[in-house]
N, C-alpha and C positions, 0 to 999 in steps of 0.2 A: 495566367486567365485571370480576369476579372467578369463575375458576371453579375448582373442586376438581383437584388431582391427587394422585393414590395411587402413590407411590413405595415399592418394598422393600428396605430397607438392611439392613445389620447394625445390629440394638440395640444394640452397643454405640457404632458410629457415630454410630448418632440421640442418644444419651446424650450424646456429644461436644457433638455439633453444638448440642442445647439448652444445656448449661453455656456454650457458647461464647456463644451468641446472649445468654443471660441476662447475662453478662459485659459485651459490650456493647452492650446496651441495643435489642435486635433480636428477632427470631424466627425460627425456622427458615426460615418462609415467604418471609420478607423476604430472609433473604440467598441464598436457592435464586433467588428473582425479582431480585437485585441480578445474579447470578453468571450466568444468561441472556441479560439485558439487556447486559452486558460482553460475552459472546459475541458475541451476534448484532452489538454495535457493532462491534467488532473484525472482524468477518467483512465486514462491510460498508465498513468502512475500505477493509479487503485486496481487495475488489472492485474499489472505486473506484480503488486508486493502480495497479490491474492492468490497468485498462479505458483503452484508449487514449483520446486527447481529442482535439479538432480541430486545435491548436495542434502536437501534437509526434507527430501522425502514427501510425503503427504501431512505433514504437521501444518498447524493453521499458522497463519501471517506473523501472527503475536511471536509463538515461538521462535518461527524461522529469522524473526531478526534479534531475538534475544540469543540465537545459538552462537556461543564461542565468544561473549564479553569478559564473562567472568574465566580467569585462567586458573589453572591447578595449582595449586603450593608445590614447592620443591618436592620432588619424590613421591606424589601424588600422579595418576593417571589424568589424561585430560578426558571429562566427559561427552560424549557427542551425543547426537540426537536418538541413537539404536539405545544407547545405554540410559537414557531419559525416557523412552517408550520402554524398555524393560522394567524401567524401576515403576511404571505407571501400573504394566499390567500386574505386576506382583500386588502392587497395592489394594488396586481396583478391585482384582481378578481372582488373586491369591496364585500361588504356585505351584499346586498342584495341578498336573497333568499340563501342566506349559512346560515349553523347552526353553525358559528362562534361566540363565544363570544368578547363582546370588549377586545381592549387592556387594560392590566392591567396597572394601572396608581399609 
């Protein structure tokens, strides 16, 4: 269902938008609709990228995107998010009083 939306814009901008739409075989309404759709699609993608999933827990989006891109050498165990978290805890918090296993080598 289409609903009318009134926008108050500079008349020169409206004229330029109409010219652009005509050249590209579109309408100002369709251009605005496409723009809003792109904005909301991008916002949805950003929200999804920053939302923790079950596999990666509460790690940040960069770590989650990088998880699993490097494969272990033959004979070496695959490192997972928990291994990385334990490594960071040992590195920055020390292993004293922590229930973190020693680093796998």
